[in-house]
N, CA, C and O atoms as a MOPAC input file, in Angstrom:
PM7 MOZYME 1SCF
protein

 N      3.59800 1     5.99400 1   -12.95600 1
 C      4.15200 1     4.97900 1   -12.09600 1
 C      4.92000 1     5.60500 1   -10.92500 1
 O      4.81300 1     5.14900 1    -9.78600 1
 N      5.68600 1     6.64500 1   -11.22000 1
 C      6.48200 1     7.27500 1   -10.16400 1
 C      5.57500 1     7.99300 1    -9.15900 1
 O      5.90300 1     8.07700 1    -7.97500 1
 N      4.43100 1     8.51100 1    -9.63100 1
 C      3.48700 1     9.15900 1    -8.71700 1
 C      2.89300 1     8.15000 1    -7.73100 1
 O      2.69700 1     8.45400 1    -6.55500 1
 N      2.62000 1     6.98000 1    -8.21900 1
 C      2.08200 1     5.91900 1    -7.36600 1
 C      3.09600 1     5.51500 1    -6.29300 1
 O      2.72300 1     5.31000 1    -5.13800 1
 N      4.35700 1     5.40000 1    -6.66100 1
 C      5.39700 1     5.07300 1    -5.68300 1
 C      5.56700 1     6.19300 1    -4.65800 1
 O      5.75900 1     5.92800 1    -3.47100 1
 N      5.49800 1     7.43100 1    -5.11100 1
 C      5.59300 1     8.56800 1    -4.19400 1
 C      4.42700 1     8.60400 1    -3.22500 1
 O      4.62000 1     8.88700 1    -2.04300 1
 N      3.24400 1     8.32800 1    -3.69000 1
 C      2.06700 1     8.29600 1    -2.83300 1
 C      2.16300 1     7.15600 1    -1.82100 1
 O      1.82700 1     7.33800 1    -0.65000 1
 N      2.60600 1     6.01800 1    -2.25000 1
 C      2.79900 1     4.88200 1    -1.34900 1
 C      3.85400 1     5.19500 1    -0.29800 1
 O      3.66700 1     4.86400 1     0.87300 1
 N      4.94100 1     5.81400 1    -0.68200 1
 C      5.98400 1     6.20400 1     0.25600 1
 C      5.45200 1     7.21700 1     1.27400 1
 O      5.79400 1     7.13700 1     2.45400 1
 N      4.63600 1     8.15100 1     0.84300 1
 C      4.05600 1     9.13400 1     1.75200 1
 C      3.17100 1     8.45700 1     2.79800 1
 O      3.24400 1     8.80600 1     3.97600 1
 N      2.34700 1     7.50600 1     2.39600 1
 C      1.49500 1     6.79000 1     3.34700 1
 C      2.31900 1     5.98000 1     4.34200 1
 O      1.98100 1     5.92000 1     5.52400 1
 N      3.38500 1     5.36600 1     3.87700 1
 C      4.25000 1     4.59200 1     4.77500 1
 C      4.92100 1     5.50700 1     5.79200 1
 O      4.97800 1     5.17200 1     6.97400 1
 N      5.42400 1     6.64300 1     5.35900 1
 C      6.07200 1     7.58300 1     6.27700 1
 C      5.09700 1     8.14800 1     7.29800 1
 O      5.45700 1     8.31300 1     8.46400 1
 N      3.88900 1     8.44300 1     6.89200 1
 C      2.88100 1     8.92900 1     7.83900 1
 C      2.55400 1     7.84100 1     8.85700 1
 O      2.39600 1     8.13800 1    10.04100 1
 N      2.45200 1     6.61600 1     8.42800 1
 C      2.15600 1     5.51300 1     9.34300 1
 C      3.29000 1     5.29900 1    10.33900 1
 O      3.03900 1     4.97000 1    11.49800 1
 N      4.52100 1     5.48000 1     9.90600 1
 C      5.67100 1     5.27800 1    10.78900 1
 C      5.79900 1     6.40900 1    11.80100 1
 O      6.02700 1     6.15400 1    12.98300 1
 N      5.65500 1     7.64700 1    11.35800 1
 C      5.93100 1     8.79900 1    12.21900 1
 C      4.71200 1     9.35200 1    12.94900 1
 O      4.86500 1    10.27500 1    13.74900 1
 N      3.52600 1     8.83800 1    12.71500 1
 C      2.35700 1     9.32100 1    13.43700 1
 C      2.35100 1     8.74700 1    14.84900 1
 O      2.84000 1     7.64200 1    15.08200 1
 N      1.80100 1     9.49600 1    15.77400 1
 C      1.74300 1     9.07300 1    17.17300 1
 C      0.31900 1     8.62100 1    17.47400 1
 O     -0.57400 1     9.46400 1    17.55800 1
 N      0.07200 1     7.31300 1    17.64000 1
 C     -1.29200 1     6.84100 1    17.87100 1
 C     -1.87400 1     7.30100 1    19.20200 1
 O     -3.09400 1     7.28800 1    19.37200 1
 N     -1.03400 1     7.70600 1    20.14600 1
 C     -1.53100 1     8.15800 1    21.44600 1
 C     -2.24100 1     9.49900 1    21.33900 1
 O     -3.07100 1     9.82200 1    22.18900 1
 N     -1.93600 1    10.27900 1    20.32400 1
 C     -2.57100 1    11.59500 1    20.16500 1
 C     -3.19300 1    11.75400 1    18.78300 1
 O     -3.35400 1    12.87700 1    18.30300 1
 N     -3.53800 1    10.66400 1    18.15000 1
 C     -4.04700 1    10.73500 1    16.78600 1
 C     -5.32600 1    11.57300 1    16.68000 1
 O     -5.47100 1    12.34800 1    15.73400 1
 N     -6.25300 1    11.43200 1    17.63200 1
 C     -7.51900 1    12.16000 1    17.55100 1
 C     -7.43300 1    13.54500 1    18.19700 1
 O     -8.34200 1    14.35700 1    18.02400 1
 N     -6.36600 1    13.82800 1    18.93300 1
 C     -6.26500 1    15.09800 1    19.65800 1
 C     -5.93100 1    16.25100 1    18.72300 1
 O     -5.10200 1    16.12500 1    17.82100 1
 N     -6.58800 1    17.36400 1    18.95600 1
 C     -6.32800 1    18.60500 1    18.23400 1
 C     -6.14300 1    19.69200 1    19.28800 1
 O     -7.11700 1    20.26200 1    19.77900 1
 N     -4.88800 1    19.97600 1    19.63300 1
 C     -4.58800 1    20.88700 1    20.73000 1
 C     -4.63700 1    22.33300 1    20.28000 1
 O     -4.12500 1    22.68400 1    19.21700 1
 N     -5.25900 1    23.16900 1    21.10000 1
 C     -5.30700 1    24.61300 1    20.89300 1
 C     -4.59700 1    25.26500 1    22.06800 1
 O     -4.86700 1    24.93900 1    23.22400 1
 N     -3.69400 1    26.17800 1    21.77300 1
 C     -2.87000 1    26.81500 1    22.79600 1
 C     -3.42900 1    28.18700 1    23.17800 1
 O     -3.75200 1    29.00700 1    22.31900 1
 N     -3.53300 1    28.41000 1    24.47800 1
 C     -3.89400 1    29.71600 1    25.01300 1
 C     -2.72700 1    30.18300 1    25.87100 1
 O     -2.55100 1    29.71800 1    26.99800 1
 N     -1.93500 1    31.09900 1    25.33900 1
 C     -0.71800 1    31.53100 1    26.03200 1
 C     -1.04500 1    32.37500 1    27.25300 1
 O     -1.99100 1    33.16200 1    27.26100 1
 N     -0.22100 1    32.18100 1    28.29800 1
 C     -0.32600 1    32.93000 1    29.53800 1
 C      1.05500 1    33.46900 1    29.87300 1
 O      2.01800 1    33.19700 1    29.15600 1
 N      1.16100 1    34.23000 1    30.95800 1
 C      2.44500 1    34.81700 1    31.31200 1
 C      3.49700 1    33.75800 1    31.63900 1
 O      4.66300 1    33.91400 1    31.27800 1
 N      3.09800 1    32.68800 1    32.31500 1
 C      4.04300 1    31.69400 1    32.80500 1
 C      4.02500 1    30.39000 1    32.00900 1
 O      4.53600 1    29.38400 1    32.50200 1
 N      3.47700 1    30.36300 1    30.83500 1
 C      3.41300 1    29.13800 1    30.03700 1
 C      2.21600 1    29.17300 1    29.10800 1
 O      1.94200 1    30.18700 1    28.46600 1
 N      1.50600 1    28.05700 1    29.04200 1
 C      0.34600 1    27.98400 1    28.16200 1
 C     -0.65800 1    26.99000 1    28.72000 1
 O     -0.30100 1    26.02900 1    29.40100 1
 N     -1.91400 1    27.24600 1    28.41700 1
 C     -2.99100 1    26.30300 1    28.73300 1
 C     -3.37900 1    25.66300 1    27.41100 1
 O     -3.67900 1    26.35400 1    26.43700 1
 N     -3.36900 1    24.33200 1    27.38600 1
 C     -3.68300 1    23.56700 1    26.18300 1
 C     -5.05700 1    22.93000 1    26.33600 1
 O     -5.34900 1    22.32100 1    27.36500 1
 N     -5.90000 1    23.06700 1    25.31900 1
 C     -7.24200 1    22.49400 1    25.31200 1
 C     -7.39200 1    21.66300 1    24.04000 1
 O     -7.11000 1    22.13500 1    22.93900 1
 N     -7.84000 1    20.41600 1    24.21200 1
 C     -8.08400 1    19.54900 1    23.06100 1
 C     -9.45800 1    19.88100 1    22.48300 1
 O    -10.46500 1    19.81100 1    23.18700 1
 N     -9.49500 1    20.23200 1    21.23500 1
 C    -10.73800 1    20.59300 1    20.57800 1
 C    -11.61700 1    19.36200 1    20.38900 1
 O    -12.84200 1    19.47400 1    20.36200 1
 N    -11.00500 1    18.19900 1    20.25800 1
 C    -11.74500 1    16.96200 1    20.00200 1
 C    -12.47800 1    16.45100 1    21.24100 1
 O    -13.66800 1    16.14500 1    21.16900 1
 N    -11.77900 1    16.35600 1    22.38200 1
 C    -12.39300 1    15.73600 1    23.55700 1
 C    -12.57400 1    16.69200 1    24.73700 1
 O    -13.25000 1    16.34000 1    25.70400 1
 N    -11.99000 1    17.88700 1    24.68300 1
 C    -12.16700 1    18.86100 1    25.75400 1
 C    -11.18100 1    18.75500 1    26.90100 1
 O    -11.32600 1    19.47400 1    27.88900 1
 N    -10.17600 1    17.88300 1    26.81000 1
 C     -9.17800 1    17.76100 1    27.87200 1
 C     -8.36300 1    19.04400 1    27.96900 1
 O     -8.09900 1    19.69300 1    26.95600 1
 N     -7.96400 1    19.41200 1    29.18300 1
 C     -7.17100 1    20.61900 1    29.41500 1
 C     -5.94300 1    20.28400 1    30.23300 1
 O     -5.97500 1    19.40700 1    31.09500 1
 N     -4.84300 1    21.00200 1    29.95200 1
 C     -3.62000 1    20.83700 1    30.71900 1
 C     -2.78500 1    22.10800 1    30.61800 1
 O     -2.97600 1    22.91800 1    29.71100 1
 N     -1.87300 1    22.27300 1    31.54500 1
 C     -0.92900 1    23.38000 1    31.51500 1
 C      0.40400 1    22.86600 1    31.01400 1
 O      0.75600 1    21.71000 1    31.25000 1
 N      1.15100 1    23.71700 1    30.32400 1
 C      2.44800 1    23.28700 1    29.81000 1
 C      3.25700 1    24.45900 1    29.31700 1
 O      2.92800 1    25.61700 1    29.57100 1
 N      4.31500 1    24.14400 1    28.61300 1
 C      5.20100 1    25.15200 1    28.05100 1
 C      4.58100 1    25.74200 1    26.78400 1
 O      3.88600 1    25.05300 1    26.03600 1
 N      4.84400 1    27.01700 1    26.56100 1
 C      4.35200 1    27.67200 1    25.35200 1
 C      5.04100 1    27.08000 1    24.12800 1
 O      6.26500 1    26.95100 1    24.10300 1
 N      4.27000 1    26.72600 1    23.12800 1
 C      4.80300 1    26.19600 1    21.88700 1
 C      5.07900 1    24.70800 1    21.87900 1
 O      5.48000 1    24.17600 1    20.84400 1
 N      4.88100 1    24.01100 1    22.99100 1
 C      5.13900 1    22.57300 1    23.05300 1
 C      3.85900 1    21.84200 1    23.43400 1
 O      3.53400 1    21.72500 1    24.61500 1
 N      3.13800 1    21.35400 1    22.44000 1
 C      1.86000 1    20.70200 1    22.70600 1
 C      2.06300 1    19.37100 1    23.42900 1
 O      3.12300 1    18.75800 1    23.30400 1
 N      1.06300 1    18.91900 1    24.17900 1
 C      1.16900 1    17.65300 1    24.89500 1
 C      1.40100 1    16.48500 1    23.93400 1
 O      0.92000 1    16.49400 1    22.80100 1
 N      2.13800 1    15.48800 1    24.40100 1
 C      2.49100 1    14.34100 1    23.56300 1
 C      1.61500 1    13.12600 1    23.82100 1
 O      1.72800 1    12.13100 1    23.10400 1
 N      0.74200 1    13.17700 1    24.82900 1
 C     -0.15700 1    12.06700 1    25.11100 1
 C     -1.59000 1    12.57700 1    25.19600 1
 O     -1.83200 1    13.74600 1    25.49900 1
 N     -2.51800 1    11.69500 1    24.92700 1
 C     -3.92900 1    12.04000 1    25.01700 1
 C     -4.33600 1    12.06900 1    26.48400 1
 O     -3.98200 1    11.16700 1    27.24400 1
 N     -5.07000 1    13.08500 1    26.88500 1
 C     -5.44900 1    13.25700 1    28.28300 1
 C     -6.93900 1    13.05800 1    28.52400 1
 O     -7.43300 1    13.37100 1    29.60700 1
 N     -7.66400 1    12.54400 1    27.53600 1
 C     -9.10100 1    12.35500 1    27.73000 1
 C     -9.36300 1    11.20300 1    28.70400 1
 O     -8.53500 1    10.30600 1    28.86600 1
 N    -10.51000 1    11.24700 1    29.33500 1
 C    -10.88900 1    10.20500 1    30.29500 1
 C    -11.15000 1     8.90200 1    29.54600 1
 O    -11.83600 1     8.90100 1    28.52400 1
 N    -10.60300 1     7.78800 1    30.05100 1
 C    -10.91100 1     6.50100 1    29.41100 1
 C    -12.36900 1     6.14400 1    29.61600 1
 O    -12.91300 1     6.28300 1    30.71100 1
 N    -12.97900 1     5.69100 1    28.56300 1
 C    -14.40400 1     5.34500 1    28.65500 1
 C    -14.53700 1     3.83600 1    28.75500 1
 O    -13.88700 1     3.09700 1    28.01500 1
 N    -15.38500 1     3.38100 1    29.67300 1
 C    -15.55800 1     1.92000 1    29.83600 1
 C    -16.26500 1     1.27700 1    28.66200 1
 O    -16.47800 1     0.06400 1    28.65800 1

């Protein structure tokens, strides 16, 4: 019974703290001298940013 409650609590916490704007994004960091280049493995979007701080929003092109 306690395992079931723990599992339910885990799902609720993931639902609360997950960011739907970047749910499908999987960022890969390529460090450079002045920061980092971030590439999304899922959609191929690229951006420049700070080393160690992945983008917080999805940058893929909206599809009609």
